[in-house]
C-alpha atoms as a printed R data frame, in Angstrom:
    type eleno elety resid chain resno       x       y       z
1   ATOM     1    CA   UNK     A     1  51.909  -8.104 -54.103
2   ATOM     2    CA   UNK     A     2  52.807 -11.540 -52.780
3   ATOM     3    CA   UNK     A     3  56.295 -10.493 -52.082
4   ATOM     4    CA   UNK     A     4  54.843  -7.630 -50.013
5   ATOM     5    CA   UNK     A     5  52.519  -9.989 -48.135
6   ATOM     6    CA   UNK     A     6  55.453 -12.175 -47.581
7   ATOM     7    CA   UNK     A     7  57.665  -9.502 -46.139
8   ATOM     8    CA   UNK     A     8  54.774  -8.402 -43.732
9   ATOM     9    CA   UNK     A     9  54.549 -12.145 -42.420
10  ATOM    10    CA   UNK     A    10  58.301 -12.119 -41.893
11  ATOM    11    CA   UNK     A    11  58.146  -8.824 -40.079
12  ATOM    12    CA   UNK     A    12  55.309 -10.159 -37.854
13  ATOM    13    CA   UNK     A    13  57.270 -13.298 -37.169
14  ATOM    14    CA   UNK     A    14  60.381 -11.191 -36.006
15  ATOM    15    CA   UNK     A    15  58.306  -9.061 -33.882
16  ATOM    16    CA   UNK     A    16  56.581 -11.820 -32.144
17  ATOM    17    CA   UNK     A    17  59.949 -13.549 -31.507
18  ATOM    18    CA   UNK     A    18  61.399 -10.510 -30.085
19  ATOM    19    CA   UNK     A    19  58.094 -10.134 -27.676
20  ATOM    20    CA   UNK     A    20  58.596 -13.697 -26.594
21  ATOM    21    CA   UNK     A    21  62.203 -13.263 -25.787
22  ATOM    22    CA   UNK     A    22  61.822 -10.115 -23.954
23  ATOM    23    CA   UNK     A    23  59.211 -11.590 -21.590
24  ATOM    24    CA   UNK     A    24  60.933 -15.154 -21.369
25  ATOM    25    CA   UNK     A    25  63.850 -12.943 -19.651
26  ATOM    26    CA   UNK     A    26  61.343 -11.539 -17.343
27  ATOM    27    CA   UNK     A    27  62.286 -11.587 -13.572
28  ATOM    28    CA   UNK     A    28  60.609 -14.357 -11.587
29  ATOM    29    CA   UNK     A    29  58.842 -11.728  -9.303
30  ATOM    30    CA   UNK     A    30  56.900 -10.496 -12.275
31  ATOM    31    CA   UNK     A    31  53.543 -12.154 -10.874
32  ATOM    32    CA   UNK     A    32  51.394 -10.886 -13.615
33  ATOM    33    CA   UNK     A    33  53.707 -12.629 -16.228
34  ATOM    34    CA   UNK     A    34  53.872 -15.930 -14.182
35  ATOM    35    CA   UNK     A    35  50.118 -15.879 -13.861
36  ATOM    36    CA   UNK     A    36  49.565 -15.680 -17.627
37  ATOM    37    CA   UNK     A    37  52.240 -18.216 -18.261
38  ATOM    38    CA   UNK     A    38  50.704 -20.521 -15.540
39  ATOM    39    CA   UNK     A    39  54.197 -20.651 -14.078
40  ATOM    40    CA   UNK     A    40  52.927 -19.934 -10.550
41  ATOM    41    CA   UNK     A    41  53.987 -21.982  -7.522
42  ATOM    42    CA   UNK     A    42  51.323 -24.667  -6.871
43  ATOM    43    CA   UNK     A    43  50.768 -27.163  -4.433
44  ATOM    44    CA   UNK     A    44  49.077 -30.587  -5.591
45  ATOM    45    CA   UNK     A    45  48.360 -33.172  -2.877
46  ATOM    46    CA   UNK     A    46  49.784 -36.744  -3.637
47  ATOM    47    CA   UNK     A    47  46.768 -39.182  -3.338
48  ATOM    48    CA   UNK     A    48  48.687 -42.102  -1.604
49  ATOM    49    CA   UNK     A    49  46.544 -44.961  -0.218
50  ATOM    50    CA   UNK     A    50  46.969 -43.890   3.346
51  ATOM    51    CA   UNK     A    51  45.804 -40.415   2.791
52  ATOM    52    CA   UNK     A    52  42.832 -41.524   0.815
53  ATOM    53    CA   UNK     A    53  41.717 -44.153   3.090
54  ATOM    54    CA   UNK     A    54  42.155 -41.687   5.964
55  ATOM    55    CA   UNK     A    55  39.808 -38.985   4.152
56  ATOM    56    CA   UNK     A    56  37.204 -41.544   3.504
57  ATOM    57    CA   UNK     A    57  37.143 -42.433   7.402
58  ATOM    58    CA   UNK     A    58  37.057 -38.878   8.290
59  ATOM    59    CA   UNK     A    59  34.068 -38.165   5.963
60  ATOM    60    CA   UNK     A    60  32.431 -41.277   7.693
61  ATOM    61    CA   UNK     A    61  33.064 -39.962  11.149
62  ATOM    62    CA   UNK     A    62  31.523 -36.532  10.329
63  ATOM    63    CA   UNK     A    63  28.648 -37.190   8.257
64  ATOM    64    CA   UNK     A    64  27.062 -40.404   9.892
65  ATOM    65    CA   UNK     A    65  26.578 -38.550  13.146
66  ATOM    66    CA   UNK     A    66  25.251 -35.574  11.618
67  ATOM    67    CA   UNK     A    67  22.846 -37.727   9.486
68  ATOM    68    CA   UNK     A    68  21.640 -39.632  12.604
69  ATOM    69    CA   UNK     A    69  21.099 -36.522  14.686
70  ATOM    70    CA   UNK     A    70  19.076 -34.939  11.818
71  ATOM    71    CA   UNK     A    71  16.822 -38.114  11.526
72  ATOM    72    CA   UNK     A    72  16.177 -37.965  15.131
73  ATOM    73    CA   UNK     A    73  15.153 -34.350  14.986
74  ATOM    74    CA   UNK     A    74  12.870 -35.215  11.937
75  ATOM    75    CA   UNK     A    75  11.251 -38.071  13.788
76  ATOM    76    CA   UNK     A    76  10.493 -36.071  16.693
77  ATOM    77    CA   UNK     A    77   8.239 -33.842  14.793
78  ATOM    78    CA   UNK     A    78   4.464 -34.757  15.263
79  ATOM    79    CA   UNK     A    79   2.137 -34.448  12.308
80  ATOM    80    CA   UNK     A    80  -1.405 -34.981  11.690
81  ATOM    81    CA   UNK     A    81  -2.379 -35.048   7.999
82  ATOM    82    CA   UNK     A    82  -6.081 -34.968   7.084
83  ATOM    83    CA   UNK     A    83  -7.348 -35.238   3.417
84  ATOM    84    CA   UNK     A    84 -10.639 -33.927   3.089
85  ATOM    85    CA   UNK     A    85 -11.039 -32.846  -0.676
86  ATOM    86    CA   UNK     A    86 -13.201 -35.848  -1.646
87  ATOM    87    CA   UNK     A    87 -15.647 -35.391   1.369
88  ATOM    88    CA   UNK     A    88 -16.434 -31.743   1.881
89  ATOM    89    CA   UNK     A    89 -16.634 -30.358  -1.818
90  ATOM    90    CA   UNK     A    90 -18.425 -27.975  -1.977
91  ATOM    91    CA   UNK     A    91 -19.961 -27.919   1.458
92  ATOM    92    CA   UNK     A    92 -18.754 -27.191   4.904
93  ATOM    93    CA   UNK     A    93 -16.850 -30.002   6.356
94  ATOM    94    CA   UNK     A    94 -16.383 -31.317  10.069
95  ATOM    95    CA   UNK     A    95 -13.670 -33.842  10.901
96  ATOM    96    CA   UNK     A    96 -12.549 -35.305  14.021
97  ATOM    97    CA   UNK     A    97  -8.928 -36.143  14.727
98  ATOM    98    CA   UNK     A    98  -7.351 -37.806  17.701
99  ATOM    99    CA   UNK     A    99  -3.905 -36.593  18.773
100 ATOM   100    CA   UNK     A   100  -1.770 -39.836  19.567
101 ATOM   101    CA   UNK     A   101   1.239 -37.899  20.782
102 ATOM   102    CA   UNK     A   102   1.819 -34.863  22.705
103 ATOM   103    CA   UNK     A   103   2.076 -31.587  20.524
104 ATOM   104    CA   UNK     A   104   4.137 -28.803  21.928
105 ATOM   105    CA   UNK     A   105   3.129 -25.281  20.978
106 ATOM   106    CA   UNK     A   106   3.702 -23.766  18.684
107 ATOM   107    CA   UNK     A   107   1.852 -26.081  16.570
108 ATOM   108    CA   UNK     A   108   1.888 -24.877  12.672
109 ATOM   109    CA   UNK     A   109  -1.009 -25.289  10.499
110 ATOM   110    CA   UNK     A   110  -0.534 -25.944   6.714
111 ATOM   111    CA   UNK     A   111  -2.662 -26.577   3.721
112 ATOM   112    CA   UNK     A   112  -1.196 -28.861   1.214
113 ATOM   113    CA   UNK     A   113  -1.925 -29.299  -2.406
114 ATOM   114    CA   UNK     A   114  -0.947 -31.926  -4.713
115 ATOM   115    CA   UNK     A   115  -1.057 -31.843  -8.564
116 ATOM   116    CA   UNK     A   116  -0.947 -27.940  -8.538
117 ATOM   117    CA   UNK     A   117   1.667 -26.422 -10.808
118 ATOM   118    CA   UNK     A   118   2.399 -23.106  -9.688
119 ATOM   119    CA   UNK     A   119   5.558 -23.058 -11.831
120 ATOM   120    CA   UNK     A   120   3.741 -22.861 -15.001
121 ATOM   121    CA   UNK     A   121   5.203 -20.018 -16.956
122 ATOM   122    CA   UNK     A   122   2.201 -18.022 -17.890
123 ATOM   123    CA   UNK     A   123   0.787 -18.555 -14.491
124 ATOM   124    CA   UNK     A   124   4.200 -17.683 -12.670
125 ATOM   125    CA   UNK     A   125   4.465 -14.183 -14.778
126 ATOM   126    CA   UNK     A   126   0.943 -13.093 -14.527
127 ATOM   127    CA   UNK     A   127   1.425 -10.731 -11.588
128 ATOM   128    CA   UNK     A   128   2.443  -7.291 -10.672
129 ATOM   129    CA   UNK     A   129   5.038  -6.812  -7.900
130 ATOM   130    CA   UNK     A   130   4.852  -3.026  -8.055
131 ATOM   131    CA   UNK     A   131   1.099  -3.359  -7.432
132 ATOM   132    CA   UNK     A   132   1.646  -5.579  -4.458
133 ATOM   133    CA   UNK     A   133   4.036  -2.899  -2.947
134 ATOM   134    CA   UNK     A   134   2.086   0.151  -3.752
135 ATOM   135    CA   UNK     A   135  -1.450  -0.969  -3.959
136 ATOM   136    CA   UNK     A   136  -3.811   1.586  -5.886
137 ATOM   137    CA   UNK     A   137  -1.040   3.914  -6.501
138 ATOM   138    CA   UNK     A   138   0.180   1.573  -9.072
139 ATOM   139    CA   UNK     A   139  -2.084   1.420 -12.126
140 ATOM   140    CA   UNK     A   140   0.037  -0.398 -14.817
141 ATOM   141    CA   UNK     A   141  -1.411  -4.133 -14.779
142 ATOM   142    CA   UNK     A   142   0.139  -5.110 -18.255
143 ATOM   143    CA   UNK     A   143   2.057  -7.807 -16.817
144 ATOM   144    CA   UNK     A   144  -1.081  -9.354 -15.297
145 ATOM   145    CA   UNK     A   145  -2.744 -10.831 -18.394
146 ATOM   146    CA   UNK     A   146  -5.143 -12.227 -18.671
147 ATOM   147    CA   UNK     A   147  -6.349 -11.054 -14.982
148 ATOM   148    CA   UNK     A   148  -5.566  -7.175 -15.421
149 ATOM   149    CA   UNK     A   149  -8.655  -5.280 -15.455
150 ATOM   150    CA   UNK     A   150 -12.491  -5.655 -14.940
151 ATOM   151    CA   UNK     A   151 -14.831  -3.139 -16.748
152 ATOM   152    CA   UNK     A   152 -12.125  -0.889 -17.593
153 ATOM   153    CA   UNK     A   153 -10.637  -0.764 -14.006
154 ATOM   154    CA   UNK     A   154  -7.393  -2.436 -12.754
155 ATOM   155    CA   UNK     A   155  -7.986  -5.401 -10.598
156 ATOM   156    CA   UNK     A   156  -6.208  -5.217  -7.157
157 ATOM   157    CA   UNK     A   157  -4.341  -7.549  -6.569
158 ATOM   158    CA   UNK     A   158  -4.035  -8.447 -10.377
159 ATOM   159    CA   UNK     A   159  -2.838 -11.587 -12.115
160 ATOM   160    CA   UNK     A   160  -3.434 -15.224 -12.029
161 ATOM   161    CA   UNK     A   161  -1.754 -16.022  -9.005
162 ATOM   162    CA   UNK     A   162  -3.555 -13.501  -6.862
163 ATOM   163    CA   UNK     A   163  -7.032 -14.438  -8.558
164 ATOM   164    CA   UNK     A   164  -6.395 -18.113  -7.657
165 ATOM   165    CA   UNK     A   165  -5.657 -17.353  -3.978
166 ATOM   166    CA   UNK     A   166  -6.414 -20.216  -1.890
167 ATOM   167    CA   UNK     A   167  -9.541 -19.649  -0.252
168 ATOM   168    CA   UNK     A   168 -10.308 -22.381   2.194
169 ATOM   169    CA   UNK     A   169 -10.831 -21.331   6.043
170 ATOM   170    CA   UNK     A   170 -10.363 -23.516   9.096
171 ATOM   171    CA   UNK     A   171 -11.388 -23.174  12.898
172 ATOM   172    CA   UNK     A   172 -10.171 -25.654  15.558
173 ATOM   173    CA   UNK     A   173 -11.335 -27.044  18.899
174 ATOM   174    CA   UNK     A   174 -11.000 -29.710  21.356
175 ATOM   175    CA   UNK     A   175 -14.080 -30.494  23.478
176 ATOM   176    CA   UNK     A   176 -15.983 -27.281  23.934
177 ATOM   177    CA   UNK     A   177 -12.603 -25.134  24.083
178 ATOM   178    CA   UNK     A   178 -11.918 -23.437  20.878
179 ATOM   179    CA   UNK     A   179  -8.153 -23.358  19.708
180 ATOM   180    CA   UNK     A   180  -7.279 -19.719  18.685
181 ATOM   181    CA   UNK     A   181  -5.412 -19.858  15.521
182 ATOM   182    CA   UNK     A   182  -2.853 -17.168  15.551
183 ATOM   183    CA   UNK     A   183  -2.760 -15.149  12.070
184 ATOM   184    CA   UNK     A   184  -1.935 -11.818  10.833
185 ATOM   185    CA   UNK     A   185  -4.902 -11.535   8.593
186 ATOM   186    CA   UNK     A   186  -8.008 -13.065   9.970
187 ATOM   187    CA   UNK     A   187 -10.576 -11.849   7.239
188 ATOM   188    CA   UNK     A   188 -12.411 -14.426   5.125
189 ATOM   189    CA   UNK     A   189 -10.652 -14.987   1.831
190 ATOM   190    CA   UNK     A   190 -12.860 -15.381  -1.381
191 ATOM   191    CA   UNK     A   191 -11.270 -16.607  -4.752
192 ATOM   192    CA   UNK     A   192 -10.545 -14.008  -7.297
193 ATOM   193    CA   UNK     A   193  -8.210 -11.830  -5.462
194 ATOM   194    CA   UNK     A   194 -10.980 -10.164  -3.308
195 ATOM   195    CA   UNK     A   195  -9.279  -9.360   0.065
196 ATOM   196    CA   UNK     A   196  -9.785  -7.148   3.186
197 ATOM   197    CA   UNK     A   197  -9.555  -3.722   1.714
198 ATOM   198    CA   UNK     A   198  -8.546  -2.455   5.083
199 ATOM   199    CA   UNK     A   199  -5.301  -4.020   5.059
200 ATOM   200    CA   UNK     A   200  -2.313  -3.049   2.635
201 ATOM   201    CA   UNK     A   201  -1.456  -5.890   0.345
202 ATOM   202    CA   UNK     A   202   2.103  -5.873   1.679
203 ATOM   203    CA   UNK     A   203   0.708  -6.907   5.191
204 ATOM   204    CA   UNK     A   204  -1.777  -9.478   4.042
205 ATOM   205    CA   UNK     A   205  -0.222 -12.721   5.300
206 ATOM   206    CA   UNK     A   206  -2.349 -15.243   3.329
207 ATOM   207    CA   UNK     A   207  -1.472 -13.267  -0.028
208 ATOM   208    CA   UNK     A   208   2.102 -13.179   0.771
209 ATOM   209    CA   UNK     A   209   2.451 -16.916   1.452
210 ATOM   210    CA   UNK     A   210   0.342 -17.716  -1.621
211 ATOM   211    CA   UNK     A   211   2.385 -15.321  -4.015
212 ATOM   212    CA   UNK     A   212   5.764 -17.221  -3.141
213 ATOM   213    CA   UNK     A   213   5.007 -19.974  -5.990
214 ATOM   214    CA   UNK     A   214   6.246 -23.433  -5.351
215 ATOM   215    CA   UNK     A   215   8.641 -25.237  -7.696
216 ATOM   216    CA   UNK     A   216   6.964 -28.660  -7.368
217 ATOM   217    CA   UNK     A   217   3.489 -29.866  -7.832
218 ATOM   218    CA   UNK     A   218   3.152 -30.961  -4.272
219 ATOM   219    CA   UNK     A   219   3.501 -28.420  -1.619
220 ATOM   220    CA   UNK     A   220   2.558 -26.979   1.628
221 ATOM   221    CA   UNK     A   221   1.881 -23.399   2.756
222 ATOM   222    CA   UNK     A   222   1.626 -21.985   6.214
223 ATOM   223    CA   UNK     A   223  -2.065 -21.092   7.263
224 ATOM   224    CA   UNK     A   224  -1.641 -20.169  10.924
225 ATOM   225    CA   UNK     A   225  -0.261 -21.148  14.323
226 ATOM   226    CA   UNK     A   226  -1.727 -22.653  17.481
227 ATOM   227    CA   UNK     A   227  -0.006 -21.264  20.442
228 ATOM   228    CA   UNK     A   228  -1.105 -23.960  23.002
229 ATOM   229    CA   UNK     A   229  -0.192 -27.663  23.463
230 ATOM   230    CA   UNK     A   230  -2.284 -30.463  22.398
231 ATOM   231    CA   UNK     A   231  -2.358 -33.434  24.592
232 ATOM   232    CA   UNK     A   232  -2.587 -37.156  23.907
233 ATOM   233    CA   UNK     A   233  -6.217 -38.125  23.114
234 ATOM   234    CA   UNK     A   234  -7.395 -34.724  22.603
235 ATOM   235    CA   UNK     A   235  -9.971 -34.579  19.618
236 ATOM   236    CA   UNK     A   236  -9.528 -31.836  17.183
237 ATOM   237    CA   UNK     A   237 -12.268 -30.513  15.105
238 ATOM   238    CA   UNK     A   238 -11.666 -28.800  11.803
239 ATOM   239    CA   UNK     A   239 -13.865 -26.806   9.608
240 ATOM   240    CA   UNK     A   240 -13.675 -25.650   6.077
241 ATOM   241    CA   UNK     A   241 -11.999 -26.072   2.675
242 ATOM   242    CA   UNK     A   242 -10.341 -28.782   0.604
243 ATOM   243    CA   UNK     A   243  -7.503 -30.745  -0.270
244 ATOM   244    CA   UNK     A   244  -5.224 -31.601   2.873
245 ATOM   245    CA   UNK     A   245  -4.954 -30.014   6.112
246 ATOM   246    CA   UNK     A   246  -1.716 -30.621   8.133
247 ATOM   247    CA   UNK     A   247  -0.926 -29.736  11.757
248 ATOM   248    CA   UNK     A   248   2.754 -29.906  12.576
249 ATOM   249    CA   UNK     A   249   5.148 -29.247  15.354
250 ATOM   250    CA   UNK     A   250   8.703 -28.164  14.462
251 ATOM   251    CA   UNK     A   251  12.137 -28.979  15.566
252 ATOM   252    CA   UNK     A   252  15.592 -27.315  15.245
253 ATOM   253    CA   UNK     A   253  15.591 -28.389  11.660
254 ATOM   254    CA   UNK     A   254  12.033 -27.159  10.869
255 ATOM   255    CA   UNK     A   255   9.114 -29.693   9.800
256 ATOM   256    CA   UNK     A   256   9.447 -33.092   9.042
257 ATOM   257    CA   UNK     A   257  11.818 -34.064   6.445
258 ATOM   258    CA   UNK     A   258  14.137 -37.179   6.379
259 ATOM   259    CA   UNK     A   259  15.989 -36.325   3.228
260 ATOM   260    CA   UNK     A   260  18.701 -34.299   4.838
261 ATOM   261    CA   UNK     A   261  19.294 -37.002   7.549
262 ATOM   262    CA   UNK     A   262  19.188 -39.706   4.824
263 ATOM   263    CA   UNK     A   263  21.542 -38.178   2.511
264 ATOM   264    CA   UNK     A   264  24.285 -37.614   5.401
265 ATOM   265    CA   UNK     A   265  23.844 -41.082   6.336
266 ATOM   266    CA   UNK     A   266  24.032 -42.393   2.796
267 ATOM   267    CA   UNK     A   267  27.286 -40.480   2.069
268 ATOM   268    CA   UNK     A   268  28.827 -41.294   5.463
269 ATOM   269    CA   UNK     A   269  27.820 -44.878   5.017
270 ATOM   270    CA   UNK     A   270  29.314 -45.192   1.224
271 ATOM   271    CA   UNK     A   271  32.491 -43.399   2.502
272 ATOM   272    CA   UNK     A   272  33.190 -46.177   5.024
273 ATOM   273    CA   UNK     A   273  32.585 -48.791   2.512
274 ATOM   274    CA   UNK     A   274  34.737 -47.448   0.219
275 ATOM   275    CA   UNK     A   275  37.397 -46.774   2.849
276 ATOM   276    CA   UNK     A   276  37.171 -50.349   3.922
277 ATOM   277    CA   UNK     A   277  37.560 -51.865   0.097
278 ATOM   278    CA   UNK     A   278  40.733 -49.536  -0.348
279 ATOM   279    CA   UNK     A   279  42.327 -50.569   3.118
280 ATOM   280    CA   UNK     A   280  41.690 -54.384   1.903
281 ATOM   281    CA   UNK     A   281  43.342 -53.587  -1.660
282 ATOM   282    CA   UNK     A   282  46.131 -51.763   0.202
283 ATOM   283    CA   UNK     A   283  46.903 -54.575   2.614
284 ATOM   284    CA   UNK     A   284  46.790 -57.069  -0.159
285 ATOM   285    CA   UNK     A   285  48.775 -55.170  -2.323
286 ATOM   286    CA   UNK     A   286  50.903 -52.671  -0.648
């Protein structure tokens, strides 16, 4: 038995050696063979000191201007942030805010929530995307536990996300002039997923915005837009809700966010520092 096994082993060695010999004689044009044997032509840059120093200087010359332009765009955004949750709960609230810098239309209205975890797994899974698309035509609410039905009937829209829909309302004016807020859905919103029955779920702007869950516990969501300028020293009056209200203009980069500009500037500054260090070392030890 051992002799048979040994003979089979020798036979396997002979076959393997023949296979290797045959393929070792394969022409160089056999691309597949070259690929499997990792023998394709390759280009590997030689990292000489001048090449490395030049690369770092090029990164610096590219990133710092982009960072400065991004920071300038972010600083040009005018924001008014009003925290009112500690003053208005649960009654109607009125607040006067003075515009200290000209705000050019369109002015975006956001509500901001802090320490609210929409990324909680059970909360995020409690929804029915098919129901949001088809409405009453889709009765399967098994994915919406624990807010899937009431009195034996499916809840529309179902799920914890829709049930906790943000229900604060706002109105704005300066002086006696009321500022019209441009919104697709102007109906009064009530917690527990109670929405305007005359508007399909797929067209209700407030629900659409709310159903896009945030990844972090502090987030802003769009409420509406004011399509007229606010001048310096205009007094803006807001009514409604809780948490924070944000009025903001926008730039070509969007709202105020200094992270992008700071990131580019930091990388560019680090590159120029490393380039000078390498240049000094290269001069001292060529």
